[in-house]
C-alpha positions in Angstrom: 123.9 58.9 98.8 126.6 59.8 96.5 125.4 63.6 96.7 126.5 63.7 100.2 130.1 64.0 99.2 129.5 66.0 95.7 129.8 69.7 95.9 127.3 72.3 94.3 129.1 75.0 92.0 127.5 78.0 91.3 127.3 79.8 88.0 128.3 83.5 87.5 124.4 84.1 86.6 123.2 82.6 90.0 122.5 78.9 89.3 123.4 76.4 91.7 124.4 72.8 90.2 126.1 69.6 90.5 128.4 68.4 87.7 129.6 64.8 87.4 130.6 62.4 84.8 131.8 62.5 81.2 130.2 62.5 77.8 127.4 64.1 76.0 126.0 66.5 78.3 122.4 66.1 80.2 120.9 68.7 82.3 118.4 67.9 85.0 115.6 70.5 86.0 113.4 69.6 89.0 109.9 70.6 89.8 108.3 73.0 92.1 109.6 73.2 95.5 112.1 70.6 95.3 115.9 70.9 94.4 118.7 69.3 92.5 119.2 66.4 95.0 115.8 64.9 94.0 117.4 63.3 90.8 120.0 61.3 92.6 118.6 58.0 91.1 119.3 59.3 87.7 122.9 60.8 88.4 124.0 57.5 89.7 122.6 55.9 86.5 123.6 58.7 83.9 127.0 59.8 85.0 128.5 56.6 83.8 128.2 57.7 79.9 127.4 61.3 80.3 128.3 64.6 81.8 125.5 65.4 84.1 124.2 69.0 85.2 121.7 68.9 87.8 120.5 72.5 88.8 118.5 74.1 91.6 115.9 76.0 89.7 116.2 79.8 90.2 114.7 80.8 93.7 115.2 77.0 95.0 117.8 75.2 96.7 121.1 77.5 96.5 120.3 79.2 93.2 119.5 83.0 93.0 116.1 84.5 92.8 114.9 85.7 89.4 115.8 89.4 88.7 112.8 90.1 86.6 110.3 92.5 88.0 107.5 90.4 86.4 108.5 86.8 86.4 107.1 84.5 83.6 108.0 80.8 82.1 110.3 82.7 79.6 112.3 84.2 82.7 113.2 80.8 83.9 114.2 79.7 80.3 116.2 82.9 79.8 118.4 82.0 82.9 118.7 78.4 81.9 119.9 79.5 78.2 122.6 81.9 80.0 123.6 79.0 82.1 124.3 76.9 79.1 126.1 79.5 77.3 128.2 80.2 80.5 128.9 76.6 80.9 129.7 76.1 77.3 127.4 73.1 77.3 127.0 71.9 73.5 123.5 70.8 72.3 122.6 68.9 75.8 119.7 66.6 76.5 117.5 68.5 78.8 115.3 66.5 81.2 112.7 68.5 83.2 110.1 67.6 85.7 106.6 69.3 86.2 107.7 73.0 86.1 111.1 72.1 85.1 109.2 70.3 82.2 107.5 73.2 81.1 110.7 75.2 81.2 112.3 72.3 79.0 109.4 72.5 76.5 109.5 76.2 76.3 113.3 76.3 75.8 113.1 73.8 72.9 110.3 75.8 71.3 112.1 79.3 71.7 115.6 77.8 71.1 114.9 75.1 68.5 118.8 74.3 67.7 119.8 74.5 71.3 119.0 71.0 72.9 119.7 67.6 71.0 116.8 66.2 72.7 114.2 66.8 75.6 112.5 64.6 77.9 109.2 66.4 79.6 108.5 64.3 82.9 104.7 65.0 84.0 104.1 67.9 81.9 100.8 70.0 81.9 99.2 70.7 78.8 95.9 72.6 78.0 95.0 72.1 82.0 91.3 72.5 82.6 89.5 75.6 83.8 88.6 73.6 87.1 92.2 72.4 87.6 93.7 76.0 86.9 91.5 77.3 89.6 92.4 74.9 92.0 96.0 75.4 91.4 95.6 79.2 91.5 94.0 79.0 95.1 97.1 77.0 96.3 99.3 79.7 95.0 97.3 82.5 96.8 97.4 80.3 100.1 101.2 80.0 99.9 101.6 83.6 99.5 99.1 84.7 102.0 99.4 82.0 104.5 102.5 79.6 104.1 101.9 77.4 107.0 103.2 73.6 107.2 99.9 72.4 105.9 100.1 74.1 102.7 103.7 74.1 102.2 104.4 70.6 103.1 101.8 68.4 103.9 99.2 68.9 101.2 101.9 68.4 98.4 103.2 65.1 100.1 99.6 63.9 99.9 99.0 64.8 96.4 102.1 63.3 95.3 102.1 60.1 97.6 98.9 59.4 98.6 98.5 56.9 101.5 100.6 54.2 100.0 102.5 52.0 102.8 105.3 50.8 100.4 108.7 51.3 101.5 110.0 53.0 98.4 106.8 55.4 98.5 107.3 56.3 102.2 111.3 56.8 101.7 110.6 59.1 98.8 107.8 61.3 100.7 110.5 61.4 103.3 113.0 62.9 101.0 110.5 65.3 99.3 109.4 66.5 102.7 112.9 67.5 103.8 112.9 69.4 100.5 109.8 71.1 101.2 110.7 72.1 104.9 113.5 73.9 103.6 111.3 76.4 101.8 110.1 77.8 104.9 113.3 79.9 104.8 112.6 83.4 103.9 114.8 83.1 100.5 113.4 79.7 99.6 109.8 80.9 100.3 110.0 83.9 98.1 111.4 81.7 95.3 108.9 79.1 95.6 105.9 81.5 96.1 107.0 83.3 92.6 107.4 79.8 90.6 104.1 78.6 92.2 102.6 81.8 91.0 104.0 81.4 87.5 103.1 77.7 87.3 99.4 78.5 88.5 98.7 81.1 85.7 99.4 79.0 83.0 97.4 76.2 81.5 100.8 74.6 79.9 103.1 75.5 76.9 101.2 77.0 73.8 100.6 75.0 70.9 102.8 77.5 68.7 105.8 76.8 71.0 105.4 72.9 70.9 105.1 73.2 67.3 108.3 75.0 67.1 110.2 71.9 68.8 112.7 70.3 66.5 114.7 68.2 69.0 113.7 64.4 69.3 111.1 64.5 72.3 109.9 62.0 74.9 107.0 62.7 77.5 106.7 60.7 80.3 104.2 60.6 83.0 102.3 58.5 85.7 99.4 56.4 85.2 97.8 57.9 88.6 98.8 61.5 88.2 95.5 63.2 88.1 97.1 66.9 87.5 99.7 66.0 85.0 97.6 63.3 83.2 98.7 60.8 80.8 96.3 62.5 78.0 98.1 65.6 78.5 101.5 63.9 77.3 99.8 61.9 74.6 98.3 65.3 73.1 102.0 66.8 73.5 103.5 63.9 71.6 101.0 64.0 68.9 101.8 67.6 68.2 105.4 67.3 67.2 105.2 63.6 66.4 107.2 62.3 69.3 106.9 59.6 72.1 105.2 59.3 75.3 105.2 56.7 77.9 102.8 56.1 80.9 104.4 54.3 83.8 101.9 52.0 85.5 100.8 52.8 89.2 103.1 55.8 89.2 102.1 59.3 90.6 103.8 62.6 90.2 107.3 62.0 91.6 108.1 58.9 89.4 111.6 59.7 89.0 112.1 58.8 92.7 109.2 56.3 93.3 109.7 54.3 89.9 113.6 54.9 89.3 114.2 51.7 87.7 111.6 51.8 85.0 112.2 55.7 84.4 115.7 55.2 84.0 115.0 52.4 81.7 113.1 54.3 79.3 115.6 57.5 79.7 118.4 55.2 78.6 116.2 53.6 75.7 115.3 56.9 74.2 118.9 58.3 74.8 120.3 55.3 73.0 118.0 55.7 69.9 119.2 59.3 69.3 122.2 59.8 66.7 124.7 61.6 69.3 128.3 61.7 69.2 128.6 59.8 72.6 
């Protein structure tokens, strides 16, 4: 894997990141409990024509914890905007997965002129009360009893099921390694904080989504029962953008369905009028 030889840098505002390639900038933001390394399929593909920034979300990987006393989705956005300004990244394409998708959407609504385009992968929108209740329960368990089952085994089961395919097993093994690292005190605090934010929102607000001006693409997996295809369809309808459902994919489709996912990314990016 290329990332074994690529060193992470650290921004003055505490964001750890990989930077590679040249061309119009793209920023990748991972989901809950993961880290920059989970985008390795996309880095290999997109570094050919783009300057690729892949960050560890605050409190994850080697990034610092958020400093806000009361952390919210806007706290994550604030740090990302600071990172973009510090690194002097001009109108990046921003790609976010899961909680990273919510951060991406929120940023695009609050700072409409900042991104040149956004790609939200498996976002939630208007999550049901029943689903919200289940996520809040998981957040409570992570905070009160952070054992291997709640931190590692349950997420792996939700994300990958019982598939015996080689790519699903390899992807599950990679994510299992990332999740195990969250047992360290520092990362556990960051993971717990982020999960608490994720659990107490039903998605980005309608007002925020309506403010997005950048070309947008929503991607989800056919078999993702938490970040459903219907959620992506509704989001795309609000700001008259595109949505794609990848057949047979679940939540970690950038890993498990990298070929299809990368193809859609390239097609969308190539359709943009950018100074590449």
